[in-house]
TORPA-627112 format. One line per field, with one value per residue (C-alpha): y, x, z. Coordinates in Angstrom, 2 decimals, decimal comma. Last residue first. Layout:
py <- (Y | ...)
px <- (X | ...)
pz <- (Z | ...)
This chain:
py <- (29,92 | 31,29 | 28,82 | 28,75 | 28,51 | 27,68 | 27,50 | 24,58 | 21,72 | 20,09 | 21,84 | 19,34 | 19,29 | 22,60 | 22,59 | 19,39 | 21,27 | 23,88 | 21,88 | 19,47 | 22,53 | 23,68 | 20,09 | 20,66 | 23,20 | 25,02 | 28,48 | 30,46 | 28,40 | 27,60 | 31,35 | 32,26 | 29,78 | 31,54 | 34,92 | 34,04 | 32,07 | 34,90 | 37,57 | 35,08 | 34,19 | 38,01 | 37,77 | 34,21 | 35,65 | 38,06 | 35,36 | 33,29 | 35,61 | 36,90 | 33,22 | 32,13 | 28,23 | 26,90 | 27,00 | 24,53 | 25,43 | 28,15 | 27,94 | 29,40 | 30,90 | 31,58 | 34,05 | 36,89 | 36,41 | 34,61 | 34,88 | 31,45 | 29,45 | 30,16 | 30,26 | 26,19 | 25,48 | 27,30 | 25,27 | 26,81 | 24,14 | 25,31 | 26,30 | 26,75 | 28,74 | 26,53 | 27,81 | 24,69 | 25,59 | 26,30 | 22,85 | 21,16 | 23,17 | 22,22 | 18,40 | 18,46 | 19,60 | 22,12 | 20,37 | 19,18 | 18,04 | 18,40 | 18,01 | 20,47 | 20,52 | 21,89 | 23,37 | 25,47 | 26,29 | 22,76 | 22,07 | 22,26 | 20,37 | 17,57 | 17,18 | 16,91 | 14,04 | 12,24 | 12,48 | 11,68 | 8,74 | 8,53 | 7,25 | 7,08 | 9,09 | 10,05 | 12,30 | 14,86 | 16,82 | 14,59 | 12,26 | 15,25 | 14,40 | 13,91 | 10,25 | 9,48 | 11,89 | 10,06 | 6,68 | 7,64 | 9,01 | 6,02 | 3,84 | 5,97 | 6,14 | 3,38 | 5,12 | 6,53 | 8,89 | 11,56 | 13,76 | 15,41 | 18,32 | 20,27 | 23,42 | 25,04 | 25,86 | 27,83 | 28,23 | 24,61 | 23,78 | 25,93 | 24,51 | 20,73 | 21,49 | 22,41 | 19,10 | 16,84 | 18,27 | 18,03 | 14,18 | 14,18 | 15,07 | 14,01 | 12,69 | 10,62 | 8,85 | 9,49 | 10,36 | 14,19 | 14,87 | 17,38 | 19,06 | 21,86 | 22,94 | 26,34 | 28,43 | 25,79 | 26,73 | 27,45 | 26,03 | 28,48 | 27,90 | 24,67 | 26,06 | 23,82 | 22,38 | 23,13 | 20,56 | 18,43 | 19,81 | 20,64 | 19,01 | 22,85 | 23,90 | 24,36 | 23,50 | 22,78 | 22,98 | 21,89 | 19,82 | 19,16 | 18,99 | 22,56 | 22,75 | 20,15 | 22,18 | 25,16 | 23,47 | 22,29 | 25,72 | 27,07 | 24,49 | 21,50 | 20,35 | 19,23 | 18,25 | 18,58 | 17,19 | 14,60 | 13,27 | 15,99 | 15,07 | 11,40 | 11,47 | 13,93 | 11,59 | 8,45 | 10,09 | 11,31 | 8,35 | 6,46 | 9,05 | 7,69 | 9,64 | 12,85 | 11,53 | 10,18 | 13,63 | 16,74 | 15,29 | 11,94 | 13,10 | 15,78 | 14,61 | 15,14 | 14,45 | 13,96 | 14,17 | 11,74 | 12,33 | 9,27 | 7,44 | 5,01 | 3,58 | 0,43 | 0,90 | 4,51 | 4,92 | 1,99 | 3,38 | 6,63 | 5,21 | 2,83 | 5,78 | 7,91 | 4,95 | 5,11 | 8,09 | 10,03 | 9,68 | 9,65 | 8,46 | 10,18 | 8,69 | 11,20 | 10,55 | 7,08 | 4,28 | 1,58 | -1,26 | 0,17 | 1,20 | -2,57 | -3,81 | -1,15 | -2,38 | -5,96 | -5,44 | -3,08 | -5,54 | -6,55 | -2,96 | -2,86 | -6,18 | -4,87 | -1,61 | -0,78 | 2,82 | 4,87 | 5,16 | 1,32 | -0,72 | -3,70 | -5,18 | -6,37 | -5,43 | -4,26 | -3,02 | -1,00 | -0,46 | -3,53 | -2,85 | 0,26 | 3,48 | 5,26 | 2,94 | 1,01 | 4,08 | 4,78 | 1,06 | 2,09 | -0,70 | -2,94 | -2,49 | -0,96 | 0,60 | 1,06 | 3,16 | 4,02 | 7,13 | 8,60 | 12,16 | 14,60 | 12,35 | 10,29 | 13,03 | 14,45 | 10,90 | 9,35 | 12,21 | 11,76 | 8,00 | 8,78 | 10,76 | 7,54 | 5,21 | 2,07 | 3,47 | 3,37 | 5,14 | 4,88 | 7,13 | 7,14 | 9,45 | 9,07 | 12,53 | 12,97 | 12,51 | 14,90 | 11,54 | 13,41 | 10,43 | 6,89 | 5,31 | 2,48 | -0,13)
px <- (-13,84 | -11,79 | -10,02 | -6,56 | -3,80 | -0,17 | 2,19 | 4,45 | 2,11 | 2,16 | 0,48 | -2,50 | -2,41 | -3,41 | -6,12 | -7,59 | -7,92 | -9,69 | -11,71 | -12,58 | -13,81 | -16,03 | -17,64 | -18,12 | -20,22 | -19,19 | -17,96 | -19,99 | -23,58 | -22,50 | -21,97 | -25,43 | -27,15 | -25,97 | -26,70 | -30,20 | -31,24 | -29,44 | -31,97 | -34,89 | -33,75 | -33,38 | -36,04 | -34,91 | -31,11 | -32,81 | -34,72 | -32,04 | -29,81 | -32,49 | -33,49 | -30,07 | -29,58 | -26,82 | -22,90 | -20,68 | -18,11 | -19,41 | -22,44 | -21,52 | -24,82 | -25,46 | -25,24 | -24,82 | -25,20 | -21,79 | -20,14 | -20,46 | -18,20 | -14,86 | -15,75 | -16,86 | -13,55 | -12,10 | -14,40 | -16,77 | -19,77 | -22,24 | -25,78 | -26,61 | -29,62 | -31,25 | -31,94 | -31,30 | -27,99 | -27,02 | -27,93 | -25,86 | -22,76 | -23,20 | -23,93 | -20,66 | -18,17 | -15,78 | -12,96 | -14,59 | -13,40 | -15,57 | -18,87 | -21,81 | -23,82 | -27,60 | -29,51 | -32,22 | -35,35 | -36,44 | -39,07 | -36,32 | -33,42 | -36,27 | -37,01 | -33,85 | -32,77 | -35,80 | -34,63 | -31,02 | -32,18 | -32,41 | -30,40 | -32,31 | -35,45 | -35,21 | -37,83 | -37,17 | -40,22 | -42,76 | -39,79 | -38,45 | -39,24 | -35,75 | -35,75 | -37,43 | -34,94 | -32,13 | -33,25 | -33,05 | -29,66 | -28,55 | -30,07 | -28,46 | -24,84 | -23,39 | -24,23 | -27,24 | -28,33 | -31,45 | -32,39 | -35,38 | -35,74 | -38,85 | -38,89 | -42,90 | -43,03 | -39,82 | -38,56 | -37,74 | -37,18 | -34,05 | -32,16 | -33,23 | -31,93 | -28,48 | -28,35 | -29,60 | -27,17 | -24,34 | -25,27 | -24,72 | -21,43 | -20,02 | -16,80 | -18,87 | -20,81 | -24,34 | -23,12 | -24,24 | -27,71 | -29,31 | -32,39 | -34,32 | -37,80 | -38,84 | -39,46 | -40,93 | -39,84 | -42,40 | -42,35 | -44,07 | -41,65 | -39,60 | -35,98 | -33,66 | -31,00 | -27,62 | -25,67 | -23,03 | -22,76 | -19,03 | -16,05 | -15,06 | -11,63 | -8,18 | -5,17 | -2,19 | 1,47 | 4,79 | 3,01 | 4,97 | 2,84 | 2,89 | 1,48 | -1,20 | -2,30 | -2,62 | -4,81 | -6,69 | -7,40 | -8,22 | -10,67 | -11,76 | -8,17 | -6,07 | -2,73 | -0,20 | 3,43 | 2,93 | 5,84 | 6,19 | 2,48 | 2,63 | 5,78 | 4,59 | 1,08 | 3,18 | 5,16 | 2,13 | 0,12 | 3,36 | 2,96 | -0,08 | -3,66 | -2,95 | -2,78 | -5,89 | -7,79 | -7,14 | -5,31 | -7,17 | -10,18 | -10,48 | -10,93 | -7,27 | -6,77 | -3,05 | -2,27 | 1,10 | 2,73 | 3,11 | 6,42 | 6,25 | 9,47 | 8,31 | 9,43 | 8,82 | 5,94 | 4,13 | 5,43 | 3,71 | 0,40 | 0,13 | 0,27 | -2,20 | -4,54 | -4,48 | -3,18 | -4,05 | -7,90 | -8,13 | -5,33 | -4,77 | -2,04 | -1,66 | 0,39 | -0,83 | 1,11 | -1,52 | 0,80 | 2,71 | -0,18 | -1,32 | 2,15 | 1,92 | -1,54 | -0,76 | 2,52 | 0,68 | -2,00 | -0,43 | -0,67 | -4,51 | -4,78 | -2,39 | -4,69 | -4,32 | -5,33 | -8,41 | -9,61 | -10,13 | -9,70 | -11,96 | -9,97 | -11,55 | -8,51 | -10,65 | -9,19 | -10,92 | -9,73 | -11,20 | -14,53 | -15,02 | -15,79 | -19,04 | -21,73 | -19,17 | -18,53 | -22,18 | -22,84 | -19,76 | -17,06 | -15,29 | -12,83 | -9,45 | -10,31 | -8,31 | -10,01 | -8,79 | -9,88 | -8,91 | -9,96 | -12,92 | -15,84 | -14,94 | -13,56 | -16,42 | -18,50 | -15,13 | -15,28 | -18,57 | -17,90 | -15,21 | -17,80 | -20,43 | -18,08 | -17,69 | -14,36 | -12,74 | -9,57 | -7,16 | -8,07 | -5,73 | -5,55 | -4,36 | -4,59 | -6,15 | -3,91 | -0,48 | 1,78 | 5,06 | 6,95 | 5,61 | 2,89 | 2,96 | 0,17)
pz <- (21,09 | 18,33 | 16,18 | 16,36 | 13,87 | 14,53 | 11,77 | 10,83 | 11,22 | 7,65 | 4,59 | 3,77 | 7,51 | 7,98 | 5,42 | 7,08 | 10,47 | 8,89 | 6,91 | 9,90 | 11,77 | 8,82 | 9,43 | 13,09 | 14,00 | 17,00 | 15,83 | 14,09 | 13,91 | 17,97 | 18,47 | 16,93 | 18,87 | 21,75 | 20,84 | 19,97 | 23,21 | 25,27 | 23,73 | 23,89 | 27,52 | 28,88 | 31,80 | 32,42 | 33,07 | 35,81 | 37,13 | 37,72 | 38,98 | 41,90 | 43,10 | 43,81 | 43,12 | 45,53 | 45,63 | 46,79 | 43,93 | 42,14 | 39,84 | 36,43 | 34,82 | 31,27 | 28,78 | 30,47 | 33,94 | 34,37 | 30,90 | 29,72 | 26,66 | 27,48 | 31,30 | 31,00 | 29,88 | 32,76 | 35,32 | 37,51 | 37,04 | 34,54 | 34,19 | 30,55 | 29,45 | 26,70 | 23,11 | 21,04 | 19,95 | 23,69 | 24,71 | 21,97 | 22,71 | 26,35 | 25,66 | 23,27 | 26,03 | 26,06 | 28,56 | 32,04 | 35,43 | 38,57 | 36,62 | 37,13 | 33,95 | 34,20 | 31,16 | 31,37 | 29,49 | 28,89 | 25,99 | 23,02 | 24,75 | 25,58 | 22,08 | 21,23 | 23,39 | 21,77 | 18,65 | 19,43 | 20,86 | 24,88 | 27,51 | 30,75 | 31,66 | 35,42 | 36,52 | 39,32 | 40,33 | 42,01 | 43,28 | 45,27 | 48,74 | 49,85 | 50,36 | 47,07 | 45,15 | 47,29 | 46,33 | 42,39 | 42,77 | 44,56 | 41,65 | 38,89 | 40,22 | 37,95 | 34,86 | 32,73 | 30,45 | 30,97 | 34,22 | 33,38 | 36,35 | 37,01 | 38,80 | 39,27 | 43,07 | 42,83 | 46,38 | 47,72 | 44,37 | 43,48 | 46,50 | 45,50 | 42,02 | 43,32 | 45,58 | 42,53 | 40,15 | 42,79 | 42,99 | 39,20 | 39,86 | 36,32 | 37,66 | 39,58 | 37,10 | 35,90 | 32,43 | 31,63 | 30,54 | 32,52 | 31,77 | 33,70 | 33,33 | 35,02 | 31,87 | 29,75 | 26,51 | 23,72 | 20,12 | 17,62 | 14,88 | 15,59 | 15,44 | 13,66 | 14,68 | 13,65 | 11,76 | 12,83 | 15,94 | 17,71 | 19,16 | 19,54 | 18,16 | 19,11 | 17,20 | 19,35 | 18,24 | 19,86 | 22,53 | 25,57 | 28,89 | 29,50 | 25,80 | 26,50 | 29,53 | 27,50 | 25,05 | 28,02 | 28,68 | 25,33 | 24,81 | 22,07 | 21,61 | 18,86 | 18,58 | 16,02 | 14,77 | 17,81 | 19,22 | 22,11 | 22,73 | 22,98 | 25,08 | 27,80 | 27,93 | 28,63 | 31,36 | 32,81 | 32,87 | 34,33 | 37,35 | 38,25 | 38,85 | 37,74 | 33,94 | 34,11 | 34,84 | 32,87 | 29,77 | 28,94 | 31,15 | 28,10 | 24,49 | 23,45 | 19,53 | 18,87 | 14,95 | 14,50 | 11,34 | 9,09 | 7,90 | 10,72 | 11,64 | 13,21 | 16,99 | 17,45 | 14,99 | 16,77 | 20,57 | 19,93 | 18,36 | 21,28 | 23,71 | 21,77 | 22,05 | 25,70 | 27,28 | 24,42 | 24,05 | 20,12 | 17,94 | 14,38 | 12,37 | 9,29 | 5,93 | 6,16 | 4,86 | 5,33 | 5,42 | 8,46 | 10,01 | 9,59 | 10,87 | 14,27 | 15,18 | 15,03 | 17,02 | 19,70 | 20,45 | 23,37 | 24,35 | 24,39 | 26,81 | 29,20 | 29,36 | 33,13 | 32,68 | 33,72 | 30,13 | 30,36 | 27,03 | 26,24 | 23,34 | 19,77 | 17,80 | 14,72 | 11,61 | 8,75 | 5,33 | 3,95 | 5,69 | 3,49 | 5,97 | 5,79 | 6,71 | 8,84 | 10,67 | 11,42 | 12,98 | 15,19 | 14,97 | 17,52 | 20,46 | 19,95 | 16,47 | 13,65 | 10,97 | 7,46 | 5,93 | 2,18 | 2,87 | 2,61 | 2,26 | 5,24 | 7,24 | 8,90 | 9,12 | 10,71 | 13,13 | 14,20 | 14,42 | 17,10 | 19,30 | 18,84 | 20,32 | 18,88 | 17,36 | 20,05 | 18,73 | 16,07 | 13,11 | 9,94 | 7,05 | 3,61 | 2,37 | -1,14 | -4,02 | -4,29 | -4,43 | -4,02 | -2,33 | -3,72 | -2,22 | 0,08 | -0,26)
């Protein structure tokens, strides 16, 4: 499969990651019409990837990687992946989730002298959380970032951390929407309906969402909360809701289809996301595009999206709902929704971001270019 130097056909691009993830499927859908795309998956293949990438261009390793570390099974696949990458001879090799797949690609390039340049795409916890747990993860991440000709980040704050860890060049753009949602004519928001859809796992702190909502429900009788998604904490959270007399105010709806998710975004006036660590979350961008008023935890990436009291609220650590702040923002809801949608349309649609990225890759990674957040 090796091509002669100087070939000017479309970039040959190899995605490496968990290709069962809808996030990697989004990258594949954006890239497939624009490059000669190859996909190596540590797990299996999402149906959307099967639809846009020929089977003969896919490698399925069939492992079960753990984002928190201990991926011995994944590391055992290094020779197989490296041989495949050598045959593909990609111009760019793009690992996603850097402490696992990034480490694998770095080792493959080093040990098998692969021609392709590394494009290292950070997802958030691989830079902000996992490397803090063990020195070996920090060691691996530093080597991946130093070896990458270009890295991508979805927030300026995470990009700065990547530079501190050794990145030579980081391009920043949100991991945004594939298309702007339509605004349904005559659709009305429910003024005190709150929607939360982050995973029901400790890092997303769904218990803090419930505590914050409890403080709101104490003074706003019309307040309702819909909790979507699932996770290891769901049973305990449902028990807490019943114990505190909120069963008629809080509804758990589980994992939703895209259409069902959009329907809740359209009905809810507010969106709650209060994780302990985060970069720019896709769900926040989705909520802004649907005209929800975001209430976010006090994290650097969230402050790149929201100015407190202007286009959303930043909830300080331990802070509870403040009636005056909520009422003031609610009074401006139509104008805030319009400005937030305009921002997403200009900066948060994924296709144009990928176009800018590929323009960088066509000429190499010699000069830094950023996409305004």
